[in-house]
N, C-alpha and C positions, 0 to 999 in steps of 0.2 A: 504493500500500500504506500509506504513512504518512498520506495524506489520509483514508483510511478509518478508521484508528485515531482521528485527531483528531475526525472527524465523530461517531464513536461515543462518544468521551469527552464531547463537548458534549451529546450525547443523554442520556447517563447523568447528567451533572451537572444538567441541567434536570429530568429525570425525578424525581429525589429532592429537588431544591430545592423543587419544588411541595409535596411532602409535609412537608418540614421546617418550612414556614411556620407550621403549626398543630398538628402531631401532639403536641408536648411542651408546648405553651402553651395549647391550647384549654380544658383543665380550669380554668385560672386565669380565663379569660374567663367561663366558665359560672358560676363562683363569684360573680364580680362582677355577672353578669346575674341572679342569683337562681335559677339552674338547677343548683345544685350536686348535687342529688339525682338529676340525669339524666346526669351525666358518663359513667357506665357505659353508658348507652344509646347515646350518641354514639360511643363507641369500639367498642361491640359491633357497630354497624352495619357497620364495616369487615369484621368476621368473617362476618357474615350474608351480605353480597353476595359475599364471596369463595367461598361455597359453590357458586354457580352462574354468576355473571357472567363470570369468566375462561373457563370452559368454553364458554359461549354465544358470546362474542366470538371465541374461538379457532376455533370451527367456521366462523364468518363469514369470518375471515381465511384459513382454509385453503381455502375453497371459492369465495368470491365477491369479497371486497374485499382487495386487497393489505395486508399487515400495517402498512406504513408509513403508508398512507392512513387505515386504521382507527385507528392510534395517534393521528394528528392529529385526526381527528373526535372520538374519545373524550375527548382532552384539551380540545378546544374546548368540548364540552358540559359537561364537568366544571368547567372554568374559568368558563363562563357562569353556572352555578348557584352556584358559590362566590362570584362577584361579587354575585349576588342575595342570598346569605346575608349577606355583609358589609354590603351596602347596607341590608338589612332590620334587621340588628343596630344599625347606626349610626342609622337613623331612629327605631327603636323605643326606643332608649336603655334606661332602667330598666323599661320596660313590655313588653319582649320576651316573646313567647309561645312556649312550647315547641313547639307543634304546627307553627307556621310556620317557625321556625328549623330544627327537626329535619327537616322535609320537604325544604326547599331543600338542606340539608347532605347528606341521605341520597341524593338524586338525584345530587349532585355526586360523592359517594364511590362510588356504584354504577358510574359511568363511569370513575373514576380507578383503582380496584383492578385491573381487567383490564389496564390499561396496563403494569403491572409485568411481566406475562408477555409482552405484545406487544413491549415494548422488548427483552426478552431474545431473542425470536424474530427481530426485525430485526437485532440484533447478531450472532447465530449465523449467520443467512443471509448477512449482509454479509461476515463473516470467511471463511465457506466459499467464497464467490464469489472472494475475494481469495487463496484457497489458503493461509489462515492457520490454524494449529492453535488451536481454540477453548479447549482446556484451558490452553494456554500464554499466549494473548494476551487472553482475556476477563477474567480476574481483575484485572490491572492497570487495565483500562478501567473495570471495575465499581467500583473503589475511588473513582473520581471522583464516583460517585453519592453515596457517603457524604460526600465533601467538599462536594458541593452541598447536602446535607441540613444539614451543620454551618453552612455559610455563611448559609443561610436562617434558622436558629435565631439566629445572631448578629445578623443584620439586624433581625429581629423584636424581639429584645431591645434593641438599641441605639436603635431608632426608637421605643421605648416602646409597642409594640403587643401585649405579652404579655397584658394584661388587658382588651383591647377588641377589637371586631370588625374592626379594621384588619388583623389577621392574615389574615382571609379575603379581604380586598381584595387584599392582597399575593400571596396564593396564586393568586387568579384572574388577576391581572396576569401573573405568571410563566407560568401555564398557557396564556394566550393567545399569548404570545411563543413558547412551545415548540410549540404547535399549528401555528403558521406554519412554524417551523424543521423540524418533522417531515416536512413535504411535500417537503423537499429531500433526505431520506435515501434511500439506495440502494433500488431497487425490489425487492420481494419477490414471488416467483411464487405463483400460486394453483394448486390442484390442478385439472387439466382432465380427470382420469380419471372415468369413470362409475361408479366403485365406490360401492356403496350400503352404508353401515354402519348398524347398528342404533343407536337413540338411546342405549342404554347404552354402546355402544362409543364413540360420538362424545363423550359426556360423560365418558369415562374411568372409567366405573363397573365395567368389566371387572376392574379390579385388586382389587375387593372379595373376589375368590376367595381372596386371601391370608389372609383371616380364618379360612379352614379349617385353616390351619397354626397350631398352638398358639403357637409362639414368635413368629410374626409378629403374631398377634392380641394377644398380651401387649404386644409392642412398640408397636403402634398405640394400644392403650389408654393406655399410659404417655405416648405422644406427645400425646394429648388432655390428660392430667393435667398434663404439663409446659407445654403450650400455654396453660394457665390463667394462667401467670405472665407471659406475653410482653408484654401491653399494660398491666399494672398500673401500672408506674412512668411509662409515657407519659401515662397519664390522671391520675395522682394525685401525682406527684413535685413538679411545679411548684406546685400549690395548697398542698401541705404545706410546702415550703420558704418560700413567700411568707407563710404563716400566722405565721411567726416575726416578721413585721413588726409584729404587735400587741404585742410585748414590747419595751420601750424599749431594752434592752441589745443587741438584735439588729436593730433597725429600720434602721440605717444600714450593716449589714454587706454585703459584696460579694454573698454568696449571696442575700440577700433582694432586693437591688436588681437583680441580674442572674442570676436563677435559671436562665434558659435557657442562658446561657453556661456556668454550672456544670454543668448537665445534659449539655451538648454533649461533656463529657469522656467520656461513655459511648460516643458514636459514634466518638470518636478511639481509644478503647480497642478498639472493635470492629474497626477497620481493622488494628490491630497484631496482635490475637489470631488473625486469619485466618492469619497467617504462622507461628503456633506449632503449628497443627493437624497438619501432616505429621509433625513431630517427636514429638508426644504420641501420635499414632496408631501410629507405628512402634514407639515405646518401650513403651506401655502397653496398646494394643488398644482396640477400639471401646467395649466395655462400661465400662472404666475412664474413658475420656474422657467418656462420657455421664454417668457418676456425678460426675465433677468438675464438669460443667455444672450438675447438679442441686443439689449442695451449694454451688456458687457463688451460686445463687439464694437460698439461706439467708442467706449473707453479704450479698448485695445488699439484701434486705429488712431484715435485722437491723441492719445498719449505718445504714440510714435511720432506724430507730427510736431508735438510741443517739446519733446525731449531732445537731449543731446548727450554725448558720451562724457561730458564734463560736469558742470555744476547742476545739470538737469538729468543726470543719469538715473536718478531716483524715479523719474517718469518712465524711463525704459523698463526699469525693474518692476514698477507697478503694472505696466502693460503686460509684462511676462506673467505676473501673478494672476491678473484678470483673465488671461487666456484660458486657464484651467476652467473657470466658470463659463466662459463663452463657448468653449468646445464641448465640455462634458455635459453641462446642464441641458443643452438642446439635444445632443446625440442620444444620451441615455434616457432622458425623460420622453423624448420623441419616440424612441423605440418602445418604451413602456406604453405610451398612448396607443401606438399602432397595435400592440399586443392585446390591449383591453378592448379595442374596437373591432377585432377580427375573430373568426371562429377557428377551431383547431385545424380544419381542413386547409385553410389558406394562410395559416400563421407564418409559416416559413416564407411563402411567396410574398406576403405582405411586408415582412422584414426586408426581403430582398428588394422590393419596390422602394422602400424607404431609403435604402442604401443607394439605389440607382438615382433617386431624386436628389439626394444630398451630395454624395461623393462622385456620382456619375455626371448627370446633367448640370447640377448646380456648380460643382467645382470646375467643370470644363468651361462653362460659360463665364464663371468668375475669373479664372486665370487669363483667359483670352481678353475679357473686358478690362481687367486690371492692366494688362500689357498696353492696351490702347490708351488708357489714362496716363500711365507712366511715360509712354512715348510722347504723349501730348505735352507734358510738362518738362520732362528731363531730356536734355541734349547730351547723349553719351559721347559725342564727338567733341564736345567743348572742352577747352583747357581751363575754363572758369569753374569754380566750385558750384555744384548743382544741389546743394543741401536744401536751399530755400525752395527750389522747384520740386524736390522730393517731398517736402512738407506739404505742398499743395495737393500732391497726389494722395497723401495719407488723409488730409482733411476731406477730400472727395470720397474716399472709402468710408470715413466716419459718417458723413452726411447720408450716404446710401444706407448704411446700417441703421441710422436713426429713422429714416423714412420707413424702412421695412418694419422696424419695431412698432412704430406708431400705427401703421396700417394693420399689423397683426392684432394689436390691442383693440382696435375699432371693429375689425371684421370677424375675427375668429371667435365663435361662441362654443363653450365647452360645458358639458354636463358634468359637474364635479361629483 
């Protein structure tokens, strides 16, 4: 029983350590590589592949290949192409071309994103086999995933890989190690029944019937609108904080020198805020908790615009702390809302639909739109400091989050 937990803890640690090597620092590398105008495209790709790859690999895991083996295979392919990405970036140097870097990266991400669901499937199956309550035992195991993410962020920062393609090489190396480890995980059964499902059922599209209910349709629309905010700081926070290095008074500050470590406070906050959700849900109800999340995004973006790595670094720190509320309160309370509003037959499909709305459509639209906003204000080819222009972009994001929060408060009605 104890050994199962340890094995799953190691699995979750590596699962998110892979992601943490580049998710918050890739934007800075793209700026240095002269591809700043494509940051949104790189982050949007995660949302695009999340629309179909998890469902496709989920079908394969259910019917033909055990989940732990498919997890290993997917991580191996993802790691291999991430190593190609890092090698190409290193060899090309300042002459890196978008089409080659993006293609290699996109293939890697296409195989990584489904592993988030596969890892959960392996964990749930293993806990069930050990007769352990998943609701009680999985959250403490999952926290080690965030710890792995933070450790990777620190390693990339301290090794000086934030602004070069070495972060992709680190990602690929960890991915290869994890692919080998995943083969040792407990075996997951495949379905041997001859039941034939329609393609729409297999892909989880049956849950779209929920849009026939006005309240659920409104909720899912707002899930998209809030999902717009999810990846903005992952893509643009590091380049923004690093941009203060062009100003002499900030060049040697901790934030500029170690932006990734500063940003990692967001993930630390995330682990702590999970523990606050039961209290807030019981005390205030789901709608209020989701509203708190929405207005937390206003603070998240607004404090970025107001802060600096010098005398106002406390604003950056506060923004990182607020992130835990902004991210967790909507994702988890929203997931619980969907669970309460659906029956057992469509529960999994409805949860999948919620992820598609937030991390698929919302995040994709958000990163591409954010890129347009940043490109409008920031001139990456200018030799003049662009910090003031960056701040205008953050104020624009904060205004958007404020409008979404107000509209949600006025439009969404919930039966408490």
